[in-house]
N, C-alpha and C positions, 0 to 999 in steps of 0.2 A: 326705498319708500314704497309702500303699498298704494293701490288705487284708492283706498278709503281715505287717505290723507290728502289727496290732491283736490284742489278746488274745482277742477273740471271733471272729476270722476262721475260716471253715471250713477254710482251707488251713494253719492254724497247726500247726507241728510241736510235739510234746510236749517238755517241758523235759528236759534231760539229767539222768539219775539220778546222784546223788552216790555215790561209792565211797570207802570209808574208806581213807585213806592209811597210817595206822598201825594195825597189828592190836592187838586188846585183849590184856590180860594174862589168860591162861587160869588159872582157879582150880581147876576140877575137870572131869573127863571120865568119863562112865559109859556103858556099853552095856546097853540093855534091849531084849530081843526083836529083836536084830540092828539096832537103831537107836541111833546114837551121840548122846548129849546132852552138852553142855558149858556151862559158865558162865564168863563173862569180865567183867573190869572194863575200862571205857573212861573216860578223863579228857577232859572237855570244856572245861577252863579254870577259873580261879578263880570266875568268875561263875556257871557252870552246874553244877559239881560232877562227880560220878561217875555212871556208868550201869552197872548190873549187867544183862547180857544173857544170855538163854538161847538156845542154838543147838541146833536139832534136825536131825540129818543134814546139817549144813553150811548150813542155812537159818535165818534169824532166826525166833524163836518168840515172844519177849516180853521186856520190860525193865522196870526200875524205876530211877528217878533218885534219888540221895542227894546231899546237900550235902557231907557228910564221908565219907571213905573208911572 
């Protein structure tokens, strides 16, 4: 096995970042001091439930997971 295959290798490339394929369902959007905030629901399957995400200026800010919508 070469050093490139080991997880502890100094030449190891970082993992590919996952990108959401389906956008969330936007619940509300508000602008405060020229910064846009929005809230969205995302469904992760029967086993994982729903995620409520806060988005600040297009970037992820925080989330909370719920079993039921």
